[in-house]
N, C-alpha and C positions, 0 to 999 in steps of 0.2 A: 517381472516384466510389466511395463506400463505400455498400454496399447496406443497406437496412433489415434489421434482425435480426443484423447483424454485431457481433461482440464488439469493443468500442472503449474508448478512454480519453478522458475529458474533463478540462478544467481550468477552475476557477472561482475568482474572488476572493470569499471569503465576507464579509470585512470589510476595508475600506480602512484604511490606517494611522491615519487620524484617527478611526476608529470603534472602535479597540481599547480594552479596558478599561484605565483608568488604573492599575490595580494590577499589570499585567504589567511585567516588567523593561524598562528604558529601551531597550535594543537591540531588543527585541521590538516596542515601540511604533513603531519606525521602518520596519517592513515590514508589508505586508498579510497577513491570514490567508488562505492558499490551500488549495485542496482539489483532489485528483486522484481521480477515481472511474472504475471500470470497469463496463461494463454493455452491454446490447444496444441498438443504435441504433433509434430509433423511426421514422425516415424516411430515405430516400436522401439523402446529404449529401457535402460535400467537406471535406477537412482544412481547419481554420481557420474553419469556419462555426459559428454558434451552433446547438446541437442539444439534443434531449432523449434521454435513455437510460432504460432500465429495468434496475435492478440485480438481482443474483441474489436478493435478498430482496424484490423487487417495488417498491422505492422508485423513483419518477420523479425524475430530477435533470436540470438543464440546465447547459450550459457550452459552452466552445469545444472542438470536436473536435480532438484533438491526435495521435491514433494509432489505426490499425486493427490488429486482431489483436495487442494488446499482450501481452508476456510478463512473467513474474515474474523479476526479476533480483537477488533478494536471496539471501544465503546465511548461514551461521552462522560465517563466518570461517575462518581457516587451521586446519589440523590441530594439535592440542595433545596431545603424547604423554602428558603427565601425566593428562589427563582419561581417556584410554584405560586407563591403569594404575589409576586410581581406580575406574573401572567394573568392572574385573576383580576388584579387592579387595572391592567391595560385593557382586558376584555370588557370590564365594566365601563371604563371610560369610552371606549370605542362604540359601545352599544348605547351610550347615553344614560346608563344606570349608574349614578354616582354614590350608591349606598356603600360600596367598598372603598371609596377614596375620599 
């Protein structure tokens, strides 16, 4: 049981594949438009049930409850040493110290 007020994630089909705009690429026409949204659960529910949530901006959304206490799992990729070097050069330039450039 996931309690009312818990931070959760839902999934919803916004448009079925037959409802997509004809101007989208052909491979896009073959799949539905899906949405995943995080928010606060409006009522006690179980994973897999149709639920309503309230997002951080106060919007009410409905969908299938897929996760309780979801985390952010994105990052900005692997370390790139050249970007670090560029940052040092720019900082030196902006501070008036041209010993790195």
